[in-house]
Legacy VTK file of the C-alpha trace (Angstrom):
# vtk DataFile Version 3.0
C-alpha trace
ASCII
DATASET POLYDATA
POINTS 405 float
33.569 -22.591 0.528
30.196 -21.875 2.114
28.419 -23.806 -0.629
30.594 -26.873 -0.047
30.002 -26.824 3.701
26.289 -26.201 3.303
26.008 -29.035 0.789
27.073 -31.802 3.129
25.171 -30.221 6.021
22.053 -30.323 3.863
22.736 -33.971 3.043
23.047 -34.827 6.728
19.850 -32.914 7.490
17.966 -34.693 4.731
19.163 -38.067 6.005
17.933 -37.442 9.526
14.628 -36.026 8.302
13.991 -39.175 6.258
14.668 -41.349 9.313
12.259 -39.231 11.378
9.567 -39.418 8.716
9.873 -43.207 8.566
9.566 -43.386 12.353
6.445 -41.205 12.235
4.775 -42.903 9.282
1.824 -44.521 11.114
-1.496 -42.725 11.550
-3.833 -41.804 14.388
-2.935 -41.188 18.014
-0.093 -43.672 17.765
1.549 -41.504 15.066
1.533 -38.445 17.305
3.083 -40.420 20.137
5.789 -41.868 17.904
6.578 -38.442 16.505
7.008 -37.036 19.989
9.318 -39.869 20.953
11.375 -39.487 17.791
11.750 -35.730 18.304
12.764 -36.217 21.915
15.324 -38.869 21.016
16.797 -36.735 18.251
17.199 -33.737 20.571
19.185 -35.842 23.031
19.377 -35.635 26.811
18.505 -32.425 28.563
21.835 -30.992 29.677
23.752 -27.893 30.727
27.012 -26.652 29.232
29.223 -24.133 31.011
31.229 -21.723 28.870
34.291 -20.067 30.435
35.333 -16.990 28.436
38.662 -15.146 28.571
36.833 -11.809 28.993
33.373 -10.774 30.111
32.492 -8.513 27.164
33.402 -7.732 23.590
32.125 -8.715 20.161
33.358 -12.312 20.249
31.855 -12.935 23.695
28.474 -11.401 22.913
28.251 -13.078 19.499
29.148 -16.479 20.965
26.447 -16.138 23.609
23.891 -15.164 20.959
24.898 -18.152 18.834
24.629 -20.641 21.707
21.472 -19.242 23.286
19.698 -19.464 19.937
20.434 -23.199 19.824
19.325 -23.997 23.382
15.825 -25.280 22.575
16.837 -27.271 19.503
19.743 -28.935 21.331
17.740 -29.414 24.533
20.603 -27.671 26.292
21.082 -24.745 28.661
24.216 -22.611 28.786
25.912 -21.025 31.782
28.681 -18.449 31.462
31.669 -17.462 33.549
34.937 -15.563 33.027
38.433 -16.914 33.618
41.567 -15.139 34.784
44.286 -14.625 32.185
47.033 -14.916 34.818
45.819 -16.896 37.847
45.526 -20.702 37.526
44.022 -20.955 41.012
41.177 -18.629 40.086
40.493 -20.663 36.954
40.313 -23.916 38.876
37.872 -22.297 41.292
35.725 -21.039 38.412
35.541 -24.544 36.952
34.735 -26.032 40.349
31.882 -23.540 40.653
30.516 -24.599 37.265
30.736 -28.255 38.248
28.982 -27.564 41.563
26.196 -25.785 39.676
25.367 -29.011 37.852
26.856 -28.651 34.363
27.349 -31.728 32.202
30.078 -30.222 30.034
32.391 -27.207 29.945
33.977 -25.203 27.123
37.110 -23.225 28.089
38.809 -20.431 26.163
42.121 -20.576 28.055
44.827 -23.155 28.695
45.713 -22.318 32.269
45.962 -25.001 34.929
44.293 -27.363 32.472
45.706 -30.645 33.794
44.205 -29.980 37.240
40.968 -28.766 35.668
40.613 -31.900 33.530
41.306 -34.070 36.567
38.588 -32.202 38.458
36.148 -32.702 35.575
36.936 -36.415 35.322
36.274 -36.893 39.024
32.902 -35.180 38.618
31.964 -36.989 35.406
31.930 -33.720 33.477
33.358 -33.411 29.949
35.472 -30.464 28.815
36.587 -28.946 25.509
38.329 -25.846 24.205
37.506 -22.895 21.945
39.613 -19.978 20.650
42.672 -21.554 22.258
45.461 -23.789 20.929
46.080 -25.492 24.306
49.756 -25.451 23.386
50.995 -25.588 26.976
48.971 -28.723 27.592
49.866 -30.151 24.191
53.604 -29.807 24.768
53.846 -30.232 28.539
50.850 -32.303 29.673
49.683 -34.228 26.614
48.861 -37.491 28.386
47.064 -35.764 31.259
44.913 -33.654 28.927
44.690 -34.921 25.343
44.637 -38.601 26.298
42.052 -38.070 29.015
38.647 -39.381 27.935
36.948 -36.345 29.479
38.777 -33.825 27.275
37.221 -33.688 23.801
39.692 -31.346 22.057
39.787 -27.706 21.035
38.990 -25.432 18.092
41.945 -23.048 17.714
41.817 -19.309 17.213
43.555 -19.662 13.853
46.366 -22.153 13.335
48.368 -24.317 15.721
51.945 -23.219 16.509
53.293 -26.131 14.442
51.294 -24.947 11.435
51.522 -21.140 11.566
50.479 -19.331 8.377
49.411 -15.915 9.679
52.787 -14.391 8.796
52.302 -15.372 5.174
48.684 -14.193 5.288
49.787 -10.806 6.609
52.350 -10.535 3.824
49.721 -11.481 1.237
47.496 -8.685 2.544
50.381 -6.242 2.125
50.875 -7.373 -1.465
47.165 -7.025 -2.205
47.261 -3.489 -0.830
50.232 -2.667 -3.050
48.486 -4.088 -6.098
45.486 -1.841 -5.440
47.753 1.121 -4.785
50.451 0.585 -7.385
51.083 4.318 -7.621
51.858 4.547 -3.877
52.836 1.110 -2.546
53.913 0.412 1.025
57.641 -0.292 1.004
58.688 0.169 4.642
57.041 -1.671 7.549
57.637 -2.614 11.173
56.199 -5.276 13.493
54.435 -5.636 16.833
53.930 -8.817 18.858
52.999 -9.990 22.350
55.717 -11.728 24.468
56.843 -15.119 23.199
56.120 -16.816 26.536
52.434 -15.976 26.151
51.966 -16.242 22.391
54.806 -18.206 20.788
52.861 -18.401 17.525
53.097 -14.605 17.129
56.879 -14.689 17.175
56.811 -17.511 14.639
54.379 -15.502 12.509
56.625 -12.437 12.634
59.584 -14.554 11.560
57.468 -16.023 8.774
56.546 -12.521 7.602
60.190 -11.432 7.564
61.113 -14.548 5.581
58.347 -13.809 3.071
59.672 -10.269 2.612
63.211 -11.557 2.101
62.033 -14.067 -0.487
59.953 -11.447 -2.273
62.862 -9.012 -2.444
64.976 -11.525 -4.364
62.999 -10.827 -7.542
60.926 -7.703 -6.828
61.555 -4.485 -8.726
60.342 -2.450 -5.754
61.898 -3.714 -2.512
60.108 -3.862 0.835
62.017 -2.975 3.997
60.969 -4.697 7.229
62.576 -3.262 10.358
64.086 -5.875 12.711
62.108 -6.599 15.855
63.055 -4.129 18.568
62.617 -5.863 21.928
62.215 -2.546 23.748
59.314 -1.180 21.705
57.957 -3.952 19.461
57.157 -6.578 22.109
54.008 -5.325 23.822
53.828 -6.644 27.379
50.019 -6.504 27.367
50.129 -2.731 27.598
49.747 -0.095 24.869
52.611 0.515 22.493
55.122 3.109 23.736
55.058 6.384 21.832
58.804 6.015 21.212
57.922 3.252 18.767
57.686 5.713 15.888
61.080 7.275 16.602
62.609 3.797 16.663
60.962 3.026 13.316
61.375 6.287 11.478
59.919 6.417 7.984
57.609 3.396 8.233
54.403 3.372 6.187
52.680 0.487 7.958
52.707 -1.560 11.157
52.129 -5.301 10.898
50.674 -6.076 14.323
50.388 -9.737 15.224
49.300 -8.512 18.635
45.780 -7.100 19.054
46.319 -3.826 17.226
42.994 -2.181 17.992
43.615 -2.142 21.717
47.395 -1.919 21.900
48.561 -0.083 18.765
45.821 2.041 17.220
45.151 4.306 20.257
48.826 5.346 20.347
48.759 5.966 16.602
45.842 8.349 17.161
47.474 10.070 20.165
50.635 10.741 18.187
48.830 11.711 14.981
50.241 8.757 13.074
46.856 7.220 12.241
46.632 9.455 9.187
49.983 8.599 7.606
50.719 5.035 8.767
48.594 2.004 7.909
47.766 -0.783 10.359
47.503 -4.456 9.432
46.424 -6.383 12.499
44.786 -9.411 14.015
41.549 -9.018 15.940
38.440 -6.883 15.610
36.890 -5.080 18.576
34.182 -3.048 16.836
34.438 0.372 15.274
37.453 -0.435 13.091
35.193 -0.412 10.041
34.869 3.379 10.354
38.551 3.817 9.488
39.027 0.668 7.412
40.077 0.461 3.776
38.877 3.582 1.997
36.697 4.765 4.926
37.637 7.553 7.334
41.371 7.858 7.855
41.926 4.508 6.118
44.251 3.440 8.925
43.136 -0.194 9.095
44.022 -2.249 6.041
43.628 -5.710 7.571
41.688 -7.221 10.434
41.194 -10.920 11.039
39.138 -13.005 13.450
38.107 -16.611 13.926
34.414 -17.315 13.379
32.421 -17.756 16.584
30.719 -20.695 14.853
33.900 -22.707 15.505
32.584 -23.315 19.017
30.392 -25.880 17.275
33.348 -28.288 17.376
33.673 -28.736 21.166
29.913 -28.333 21.581
29.056 -31.248 19.282
31.732 -33.458 20.831
30.487 -32.660 24.340
26.879 -33.396 23.373
27.955 -36.722 21.881
29.742 -37.647 25.116
26.782 -36.597 27.239
24.521 -38.756 25.087
26.868 -41.735 25.313
27.906 -41.910 21.656
30.943 -41.175 19.510
31.548 -40.777 15.805
32.529 -43.951 13.975
35.738 -42.211 12.890
36.452 -40.579 16.263
40.238 -40.444 16.890
41.582 -42.136 20.006
43.182 -38.964 21.393
41.553 -35.540 21.545
42.747 -33.136 18.869
43.319 -29.444 18.408
41.818 -28.275 15.127
43.251 -25.312 13.219
40.640 -22.933 11.826
40.682 -20.634 8.834
39.952 -17.021 9.709
37.894 -14.138 8.438
40.650 -12.019 6.875
39.366 -8.568 5.927
41.827 -6.695 3.704
39.486 -4.890 1.287
36.279 -2.870 1.387
34.450 -5.862 -0.094
35.718 -8.141 2.679
34.655 -5.721 5.389
31.178 -5.422 3.868
30.871 -9.223 3.860
32.118 -9.500 7.442
29.413 -7.127 8.639
26.829 -9.746 7.627
28.207 -12.263 10.137
27.019 -12.901 13.682
30.482 -11.900 14.930
29.706 -8.330 13.894
25.927 -8.226 14.414
25.425 -10.565 17.416
22.247 -11.568 15.558
21.742 -15.334 15.588
20.066 -15.268 12.186
23.423 -14.169 10.719
25.245 -17.310 11.888
26.650 -19.641 9.246
25.002 -22.668 10.903
21.380 -23.006 11.974
20.489 -24.859 15.193
19.108 -27.721 13.102
22.358 -28.017 11.172
24.356 -28.142 14.390
22.054 -30.814 15.818
22.549 -32.897 12.715
26.324 -32.707 13.060
25.967 -34.860 16.199
26.311 -38.631 16.159
23.227 -39.246 18.298
20.875 -37.231 16.061
22.442 -38.357 12.796
24.128 -41.786 12.642
25.653 -40.817 9.290
27.456 -37.770 10.696
31.227 -38.100 10.929
34.074 -36.524 12.837
35.829 -35.513 9.630
32.698 -33.695 8.448
32.541 -31.837 11.759
36.179 -30.767 11.449
35.689 -29.611 7.875
32.576 -27.640 8.739
34.324 -25.513 11.384
37.847 -25.323 9.983
36.972 -23.796 6.590
34.953 -20.721 7.569
36.207 -17.539 5.909
34.831 -14.108 5.059
34.008 -15.548 1.614
31.265 -17.545 3.339
29.199 -14.334 3.374
29.907 -13.249 -0.190
LINES 1 406
405 0 1 2 3 4 5 6 7 8 9 10 11 12 13 14 15 16 17 18 19 20 21 22 23 24 25 26 27 28 29 30 31 32 33 34 35 36 37 38 39 40 41 42 43 44 45 46 47 48 49 50 51 52 53 54 55 56 57 58 59 60 61 62 63 64 65 66 67 68 69 70 71 72 73 74 75 76 77 78 79 80 81 82 83 84 85 86 87 88 89 90 91 92 93 94 95 96 97 98 99 100 101 102 103 104 105 106 107 108 109 110 111 112 113 114 115 116 117 118 119 120 121 122 123 124 125 126 127 128 129 130 131 132 133 134 135 136 137 138 139 140 141 142 143 144 145 146 147 148 149 150 151 152 153 154 155 156 157 158 159 160 161 162 163 164 165 166 167 168 169 170 171 172 173 174 175 176 177 178 179 180 181 182 183 184 185 186 187 188 189 190 191 192 193 194 195 196 197 198 199 200 201 202 203 204 205 206 207 208 209 210 211 212 213 214 215 216 217 218 219 220 221 222 223 224 225 226 227 228 229 230 231 232 233 234 235 236 237 238 239 240 241 242 243 244 245 246 247 248 249 250 251 252 253 254 255 256 257 258 259 260 261 262 263 264 265 266 267 268 269 270 271 272 273 274 275 276 277 278 279 280 281 282 283 284 285 286 287 288 289 290 291 292 293 294 295 296 297 298 299 300 301 302 303 304 305 306 307 308 309 310 311 312 313 314 315 316 317 318 319 320 321 322 323 324 325 326 327 328 329 330 331 332 333 334 335 336 337 338 339 340 341 342 343 344 345 346 347 348 349 350 351 352 353 354 355 356 357 358 359 360 361 362 363 364 365 366 367 368 369 370 371 372 373 374 375 376 377 378 379 380 381 382 383 384 385 386 387 388 389 390 391 392 393 394 395 396 397 398 399 400 401 402 403 404
């Protein structure tokens, strides 16, 4: 997949370079002047983008900052950072107002909280806004016209798939099957689930249901059946606090936990405290750092799946914001803003984990990003008239761990 993405990025880059060379073809002092003008025009207007994260630290946050800061000179853009509240809409509105007052031209948000009021505030100030690592499902289902039809909202790159296109349950089941194929002499045949509350993450409940359905379908023809314990509301729904130690008594005999919630922070510590990290496997979303020490065949081998969305997906709202700031749009730009589902880095083998450790998400080293600053610039409509919206979507929606293999 990386080769396919890189191929059309290279074509776009070559096209813009040829235009620049034609513009700079004369000689003498006039050539130098023309070259400077062409470079300045290609870089676009000097601007500032505010980025509002859902937390102030962590691998995803640090890697995203490294990715953006490395592009600042090439994009002629500065970045300012702030942190939103996960529960208080009033705080979030204030944070956005502070960014606007500081003179930003665009804002990228990682949370859908009080968004209609925030978009209205941005429109009044002439500031554009987009999303990243968020499906904006509340706005999509309850305030579509106020948000997605507003010309100042450019759309969002989702942390995985939209709720109306959930596939993570099937992906989790596929990881379980791959584990069993590698361990045919000792397959996992009894599992349980963990999710966050449905009001906060409806897609997780859908994913859990999808996983259960996949198990049921598999058992129709499988020689070795897989048992999936029913969701236990008391222990399996994690109200943003660590799993209760009674979980294991309620799920006696399990060999693995399929955690659609963030297992590293909410499940794994309790597994360690109760001594279950050595005899129960954990398949989970998220990656906080350090999981690789007990992943696959390493250490206790507790982790058998982690998955994250590439930080490079922030390229989607960034490019759209830069286009708006520079007064242009793609020829194939849709009328309404969109939310774009993104493939994820799914690590369910030693080989996958080794590949993941080459990515900026893990290293926070800008040189490990899948896109260079020049490639991102040439995804924009103002730097490259041949760039398209569909190419932009494809470039950010198809990033997987295979991109580093």
